[in-house]
C-alpha positions, 0 to 999 in steps of 0.5 A: 570139135577136138582135133584127132590124136597124133597117133591116128594121124600117124597111122593114116600117114603110114598106110597112105605112104604104103600106097593105099588110096585116100578113100581106102584109108578113110573107110578103114579109120571112119574118116572123110577122104578129105581129112585123109588127103589133108593129113597127107598133104600136111605131112608132105609139106611140113614132115609133121602130122601135128595139128595146126594151132586152133584159135588162141591168143593174138599178140597185141600191136602195143606189145613192146610199148607198155612202158610208154602207155604206163608213162602217159597214164602216170603223167595224165591219169585223166586221159580218155581211151579216145585220147590215148588212141589218138596219141598212139596213132600219132606218136607210135604210128599204130592204129587200133580199136578202142576195145583192143586198147581197153584189153591191153590196159586191163592186161597191164593192170591199168584202170581209170579212176572215177572222178571223185567230184562227179561221184560226190555229185551223184551221191547227193 
């Protein structure tokens, strides 16, 4: 569901600040009383009627350690994700899941090359 417009929020706050009750404003704009009160509380606390951020990107714990990761993989291209996780935990003191590590490496454009010897063995 999309957030209501700032224009509607401003009109709700304007009426509420003129002394109308939350229930009156809710009926007028076809909103729930709870929504009106939430807008009012947010306006009182922050002075803003803008909606809060919804969802979105969470920063990686590995942000700022990209050069370290690239260096490790350049020196030892055959490191597994589990070995990388262990090294990150021991040396950088950061605990994270395999998927989080995989996403960070993918974002950096780093990938694991298949073992050419193993690939030849399957093709036979």
